[in-house]
C-alpha positions as CSV (number, residue, x, y, z in Angstrom):
1,M,-0.3,0.3,0.1
2,H,1.4,3.4,-1.0
3,E,1.9,5.4,2.5
4,P,1.5,9.3,2.4
5,G,5.0,10.8,2.7
6,S,4.1,13.0,6.2
7,R,3.5,9.8,7.8
8,R,6.5,8.3,6.6
9,S,8.5,11.5,7.8
10,F,6.7,11.2,11.3
11,L,7.8,7.2,11.4
12,K,11.2,9.1,11.3
13,S,10.8,11.6,13.7
14,A,12.1,10.8,17.1
15,A,10.0,13.5,18.6
16,L,6.4,12.0,17.7
17,G,7.4,8.5,19.3
18,A,3.7,9.1,21.3
19,A,1.5,10.7,18.5
20,T,-1.5,11.9,20.3
21,L,-4.2,13.2,18.5
22,G,-4.0,16.6,17.2
23,G,-1.5,19.0,15.7
24,I,-2.5,22.5,17.3
25,S,-1.6,23.4,20.0
26,A,-2.9,22.4,23.8
27,A,-5.2,25.2,24.3
28,K,-6.6,24.5,21.9
29,A,-7.3,20.5,22.5
30,A,-8.3,21.8,25.9
31,D,-12.1,23.3,24.0
32,K,-13.4,19.2,23.3
33,P,-15.1,20.0,19.5
34,K,-19.2,19.2,18.8
35,I,-18.5,16.3,16.9
36,Q,-21.9,14.1,15.2
37,G,-22.4,10.7,16.4
38,F,-19.9,12.3,19.4
39,K,-22.8,12.5,21.6
40,E,-22.9,11.6,25.6
41,Q,-25.3,9.3,27.1
42,K,-26.3,10.2,31.2
43,A,-25.3,7.6,33.8
44,D,-28.0,5.8,35.4
45,P,-26.9,6.2,39.1
46,E,-28.9,2.8,40.1
47,A,-26.7,0.8,37.4
48,S,-24.1,-0.6,39.1
49,K,-25.7,-2.1,41.8
50,K,-26.2,-5.4,39.9
51,W,-22.7,-5.6,38.8
52,K,-20.8,-8.1,40.6
53,P,-16.9,-7.5,40.7
54,V,-15.0,-10.7,39.8
55,S,-11.6,-9.9,41.4
56,D,-10.3,-7.4,43.5
57,R,-7.6,-7.2,42.1
58,K,-5.9,-3.9,40.4
59,I,-4.4,-3.9,37.1
60,R,-1.3,-1.3,36.7
61,M,-2.1,0.8,33.9
62,G,-0.7,3.5,31.2
63,I,-2.6,6.0,28.9
64,V,-1.6,7.5,26.1
65,G,-2.4,10.8,24.6
66,Y,-5.2,13.3,25.5
67,G,-5.6,15.4,22.3
68,V,-8.6,17.1,20.7
69,F,-11.0,14.5,22.2
70,R,-9.3,13.6,25.6
71,F,-10.1,10.4,24.6
72,G,-7.1,9.3,27.1
73,A,-9.7,9.9,29.7
74,A,-13.2,9.4,28.0
75,F,-13.1,5.1,28.4
76,S,-13.7,5.0,32.9
77,L,-10.0,3.2,32.8
78,Q,-9.3,5.4,35.4
79,N,-12.6,5.8,37.5
80,H,-12.8,1.6,37.6
81,P,-12.6,-0.4,40.6
82,N,-9.5,-2.8,39.4
83,V,-7.7,-0.2,37.9
84,D,-4.6,1.9,39.4
85,V,-3.6,3.9,36.5
86,V,0.4,4.9,37.9
87,A,0.9,6.9,34.1
88,V,0.7,8.6,31.5
89,S,1.6,9.8,28.4
90,D,1.5,12.5,25.8
91,L,3.8,14.8,24.0
92,F,2.8,18.0,24.6
93,P,3.6,18.3,28.3
94,D,0.8,21.0,29.3
95,R,-1.6,18.1,27.6
96,R,0.3,15.3,29.7
97,Q,0.2,16.8,32.9
98,A,-3.0,17.5,31.7
99,L,-4.0,13.6,31.7
100,A,-2.0,13.2,34.6
101,K,-4.5,15.9,36.9
102,V,-8.0,14.1,35.3
103,C,-6.6,11.0,35.8
104,K,-4.6,12.0,39.4
105,C,-1.1,10.5,38.3
106,E,1.7,11.7,39.2
107,K,3.8,9.7,37.6
108,T,4.5,10.7,33.4
109,Y,6.6,10.1,30.5
110,P,6.8,11.7,27.7
111,S,6.8,9.1,25.2
112,L,4.7,6.0,24.5
113,E,8.4,4.1,24.5
114,E,9.6,5.6,26.9
115,M,6.3,4.1,29.2
116,V,6.6,0.5,27.4
117,K,10.4,0.6,30.2
118,D,8.0,0.3,33.4
119,D,8.0,-2.8,33.9
120,S,5.5,-2.1,37.3
121,I,2.7,-1.4,33.9
122,E,0.7,-4.3,32.6
123,A,-1.9,-2.6,30.9
124,I,-1.5,0.3,28.1
125,F,-4.1,2.4,26.6
126,C,-3.8,3.8,23.2
127,A,-5.2,7.2,23.0
128,T,-2.6,7.8,20.7
129,D,-2.9,9.6,16.2
130,A,-4.7,6.5,14.2
131,P,-1.3,6.7,11.3
132,S,0.2,5.2,15.0
133,H,-2.1,2.7,16.0
134,C,-0.5,-0.2,15.0
135,R,3.1,1.4,15.9
136,H,2.6,1.3,18.9
137,A,0.2,-1.4,20.0
138,I,3.1,-3.6,18.7
139,E,5.3,-1.9,20.5
140,V,3.2,-2.4,23.9
141,L,2.6,-6.0,23.1
142,K,6.7,-6.7,22.0
143,H,7.3,-5.8,25.7
144,G,4.6,-8.4,27.1
145,K,1.8,-5.6,28.0
146,H,-1.8,-5.6,26.4
147,V,-2.8,-3.5,24.9
148,A,-6.0,-1.6,23.9
149,T,-6.1,1.2,21.0
150,A,-8.6,3.4,19.6
151,V,-9.9,2.5,15.6
152,P,-8.9,2.1,13.0
153,A,-6.9,-1.0,13.6
154,V,-4.1,-0.2,10.8
155,F,-4.0,2.7,8.5
156,G,-4.6,2.1,4.9
157,S,-1.4,-1.2,4.8
158,L,-2.2,-5.0,4.8
159,E,1.8,-5.1,5.9
160,E,0.8,-3.2,8.9
161,A,-1.8,-6.0,8.8
162,D,0.3,-8.4,8.9
163,Q,2.9,-7.9,11.5
164,L,0.2,-6.3,13.8
165,L,-1.4,-10.8,14.5
166,E,2.1,-11.3,13.9
167,A,3.2,-9.3,16.9
168,V,-0.1,-10.7,18.9
169,K,0.8,-14.1,18.2
170,K,3.5,-14.1,19.8
171,S,2.9,-11.7,23.0
172,D,0.4,-14.2,24.5
173,R,-1.3,-10.5,25.8
174,N,-4.8,-9.0,25.7
175,Y,-5.0,-6.6,21.9
176,M,-8.6,-5.3,21.7
177,L,-10.1,-2.5,19.8
178,F,-11.6,0.0,20.7
179,E,-14.8,0.0,18.8
180,T,-17.3,2.1,19.7
181,S,-20.1,0.7,17.9
182,C,-19.9,-2.8,19.2
183,Y,-21.5,-2.0,22.3
184,H,-24.1,0.3,21.7
185,A,-27.9,-0.4,22.4
186,D,-29.0,-2.1,19.0
187,I,-25.2,-3.9,18.2
188,H,-24.8,-5.5,21.8
189,A,-28.8,-6.3,20.7
190,M,-28.2,-7.3,17.6
191,R,-25.0,-9.8,18.6
192,E,-27.3,-11.0,21.8
193,I,-30.4,-12.0,19.3
194,Y,-27.8,-13.0,16.3
195,K,-26.0,-16.1,19.5
196,A,-29.5,-17.8,20.6
197,G,-30.9,-18.2,16.9
198,G,-32.8,-14.9,16.4
199,F,-31.6,-14.5,12.6
200,G,-30.8,-17.5,10.7
201,K,-27.9,-17.3,8.5
202,M,-27.9,-12.7,7.8
203,V,-28.6,-12.3,4.9
204,Y,-28.1,-8.4,4.5
205,S,-26.3,-6.2,6.9
206,E,-25.9,-2.4,6.2
207,G,-23.9,-0.1,8.5
208,E,-23.2,3.6,7.5
209,Y,-20.6,6.4,9.6
210,F,-21.5,9.0,8.3
211,H,-19.5,12.1,10.4
212,Y,-19.4,15.6,8.5
213,A,-17.5,18.4,9.4
214,V,-17.2,21.6,6.7
215,S,-14.4,23.0,8.1
216,G,-12.6,20.0,9.0
217,I,-11.3,18.7,12.5
218,P,-7.7,19.2,14.0
219,S,-5.9,16.5,13.1
220,Y,-1.4,15.7,14.8
221,K,-0.1,16.7,11.0
222,D,-3.3,16.7,10.2
223,W,-3.6,13.0,8.9
224,R,-7.5,13.3,9.1
225,V,-7.3,16.4,6.0
226,G,-8.6,13.9,2.3
227,L,-8.8,10.6,5.4
228,P,-10.3,8.2,2.3
229,P,-13.7,7.5,3.9
230,Q,-12.5,3.7,3.9
231,W,-9.2,3.9,5.5
232,Y,-11.2,4.3,8.5
233,P,-14.3,2.3,8.0
234,T,-14.6,-0.4,11.7
235,H,-17.9,2.3,12.8
236,S,-20.1,0.8,9.6
237,N,-18.1,-2.7,9.5
238,A,-19.3,-3.3,13.1
239,Y,-22.8,-3.5,12.3
240,Y,-22.0,-6.8,10.5
241,T,-18.2,-7.8,12.6
242,G,-19.7,-6.9,15.9
243,V,-22.4,-8.5,15.4
244,T,-21.9,-11.6,14.2
245,G,-18.0,-12.1,14.2
246,G,-17.9,-12.6,10.7
247,S,-15.4,-11.4,8.2
248,F,-16.6,-10.1,4.3
249,T,-14.6,-11.6,1.8
250,E,-14.9,-9.2,-1.6
251,V,-16.1,-5.7,-2.1
252,S,-16.9,-3.2,-5.4
253,C,-16.8,0.3,-3.8
254,M,-17.8,2.3,-5.5
255,A,-17.2,6.8,-4.7
256,M,-18.0,10.3,-5.1
257,P,-15.7,13.2,-5.1
258,S,-16.1,16.3,-2.7
259,I,-17.4,18.9,-3.2
260,L,-15.2,20.4,-0.3
261,K,-12.3,21.8,-1.1
262,R,-10.0,20.9,1.5
263,L,-10.7,17.1,0.4
264,Q,-9.4,17.9,-3.3
265,P,-6.9,15.4,-4.0
266,E,-4.5,17.5,-4.2
267,N,-4.7,19.3,-0.8
268,N,-4.4,16.6,0.7
269,V,-1.4,14.4,1.0
270,Y,-3.1,10.2,0.1
271,K,-4.3,12.1,-3.0
272,N,-7.9,11.0,-1.9
273,P,-9.8,12.1,-4.4
274,F,-13.1,10.8,-2.5
275,G,-15.2,12.2,0.3
276,T,-18.0,9.2,0.3
277,E,-17.5,5.2,-0.3
278,I,-19.5,3.0,-0.7
279,A,-18.2,-0.6,0.2
280,L,-20.9,-4.0,-1.4
281,M,-19.0,-6.7,0.1
282,R,-19.7,-10.3,0.3
283,T,-19.4,-12.1,3.8
284,S,-17.9,-15.1,5.3
285,E,-22.4,-16.5,6.0
286,G,-22.1,-15.8,2.1
287,G,-25.1,-13.0,2.8
288,M,-24.5,-8.9,1.6
289,A,-23.8,-6.0,3.5
290,R,-23.4,-2.2,2.2
291,M,-21.2,0.0,4.4
292,G,-20.7,3.3,4.2
293,V,-18.5,6.3,5.2
294,S,-18.6,9.9,4.2
295,W,-17.4,13.0,5.3
296,D,-18.9,15.2,3.1
297,T,-22.1,14.6,3.0
298,P,-24.6,17.2,5.9
299,G,-27.4,15.5,7.7
300,Y,-28.2,13.5,10.1
301,G,-24.8,11.6,11.0
302,G,-23.4,8.9,13.4
303,E,-23.0,5.7,13.9
304,V,-26.1,3.5,12.5
305,G,-27.3,0.7,11.1
306,R,-29.6,-2.5,9.8
307,V,-29.3,-6.1,9.7
308,R,-32.0,-8.6,7.9
309,G,-31.8,-12.2,9.0
310,Q,-33.1,-15.5,7.8
311,K,-35.8,-15.5,10.5
312,G,-35.2,-12.3,11.4
313,S,-34.3,-7.9,11.4
314,M,-33.7,-5.3,13.5
315,S,-33.4,-1.5,12.3
316,G,-32.2,0.2,15.7
317,V,-33.7,-1.8,19.0
318,N,-36.5,-3.1,17.2
319,Y,-36.6,-7.0,15.9
320,K,-39.4,-8.5,14.1
321,G,-39.0,-11.9,13.1
322,L,-39.6,-15.3,13.3
323,V,-38.2,-16.1,17.1
324,K,-40.8,-15.5,20.2
325,K,-38.8,-15.6,22.9
326,L,-34.9,-13.4,23.0
327,P,-32.9,-13.1,25.5
328,N,-32.4,-9.9,27.7
329,L,-31.5,-7.4,25.6
330,K,-29.6,-4.5,27.6
331,K,-26.2,-4.2,28.7
332,P,-25.2,-5.3,31.6
333,P,-24.6,-3.1,34.5
334,L,-21.2,-1.1,34.4
335,P,-19.1,-0.4,38.1
336,P,-19.1,2.5,40.3
337,G,-18.1,5.0,39.1
338,V,-17.7,4.1,35.3
339,A,-20.2,6.1,32.9
340,P,-21.4,4.6,29.8
341,G,-19.7,8.1,27.9
342,G,-19.7,9.0,24.5
343,H,-20.2,7.6,21.4
344,G,-23.6,5.3,22.5
345,G,-22.9,5.2,25.9
346,S,-19.9,3.0,25.0
347,H,-17.2,3.7,25.9
348,G,-17.1,3.1,29.4
349,Y,-18.1,-0.3,28.8
350,L,-15.2,-1.1,26.1
351,G,-13.2,0.0,29.2
352,N,-14.3,-2.1,31.4
353,E,-14.8,-4.8,28.9
354,F,-10.4,-4.7,28.7
355,V,-10.0,-4.6,32.3
356,M,-12.2,-7.8,32.6
357,S,-10.7,-9.7,29.4
358,I,-7.4,-9.6,31.7
359,L,-8.8,-10.4,35.6
360,E,-10.5,-13.2,33.9
361,N,-7.6,-13.7,31.3
362,R,-9.8,-14.1,28.4
363,K,-9.7,-13.3,25.2
364,P,-11.5,-9.4,24.5
365,L,-14.8,-8.9,22.0
366,V,-13.0,-6.7,19.7
367,D,-9.6,-8.9,19.9
368,V,-7.2,-9.0,16.9
369,V,-9.3,-11.4,14.7
370,W,-12.6,-8.8,15.0
371,A,-10.1,-5.6,14.4
372,L,-7.9,-6.3,11.6
373,N,-11.5,-7.7,9.6
374,M,-13.2,-5.3,10.6
375,T,-10.4,-2.3,9.9
376,V,-9.1,-4.1,6.5
377,A,-12.3,-4.7,4.7
378,G,-12.3,-0.5,4.5
379,V,-8.6,-0.6,3.8
380,V,-9.2,-3.0,0.3
381,S,-12.7,-1.0,-0.1
382,H,-10.6,1.8,-1.3
383,Q,-8.2,-0.1,-3.0
384,S,-11.3,-1.2,-5.4
385,A,-13.1,2.4,-5.2
386,L,-9.6,3.5,-7.1
387,K,-10.3,0.8,-9.7
388,D,-13.3,2.2,-9.8
389,G,-15.4,-0.1,-8.3
390,E,-14.0,-3.7,-9.0
391,L,-14.7,-6.4,-7.4
392,I,-11.5,-7.0,-5.2
393,K,-10.3,-10.3,-2.8
394,I,-10.3,-9.5,1.2
395,P,-7.2,-10.9,3.4
396,Q,-8.8,-12.9,6.4
397,Y,-7.2,-12.9,9.6
398,T,-7.8,-15.8,12.2
399,L,-6.0,-16.5,15.2
């Protein structure tokens, strides 16, 4: 895969070892922008009453990244009763101190590369810029620590995908992708119904990640400017993989040039001409999926989807089908102090799942297989779009 020049120079720069979201000043980062799909869900004060701890152990955790969206502290890891945030990092000193303050943590590191040398840390959450996710995850795994990252798992590179899978296999540690759609109320319900046989084989799945920001979103080295839509595909692709655990096997992707000047190919390092990419894919069950990502279409936005199986269909949280007795579709209780948070009330659940997977010595819900099957389908979709919708096989990932 072609890797843009800015990313190449970024990787060569020693000062960018633990790059965080946003190439803007820390002062601007303090003003969290209002973005489609980021709405926070209010915490239910009664929700934690039914929560039961599985252990009294505290995981010694590090957090890296406190950029534009302040994701380092967005997943309530610092509030989890089974977590002790022992170190934080950000390239910008003022952001680093702000993250340390919100996490009530005294120890800080100037980079992820320094943090991973700390043998007292068991796990690290990387809330860094998208081009660095794979590299940072591999670095953490190499040092014998569990790792979670923001999305996507890799950045436009099939080679990175192979490297990440190999690193997870060698590490005997947990890798988790914090894919928010997987803990939306609708996908959680769809997943429970699917496991109970309420859909049968999935005939058709549909996911949309429509994210309109006419003036753009600040990002480190402007990595968001002109980003190929299907390089950021997990919020939509989760409406199949996050429901069934399956993958996409081949794709034909159609795309349309953007009307926004900032997204024109001459104005972005990717030379990407597209503002909207719509992928039609074959699934591992033999069904079909339509997954769309768009940066330049105004109106409703966020992460939405629907599914249709041989025994029933679902849009939102409303199931219609042949199965009358459904499982409990309500999301489980969260620990005291852990709020559901943003992206449809998914943040707290993602953080909790990462913690629980470590405590229970099991793979997390969104493990490396799900992460790669969701992400790489988008990478190949963009390749198809550049070839005017040519049907292309998608690599498959298993452990």
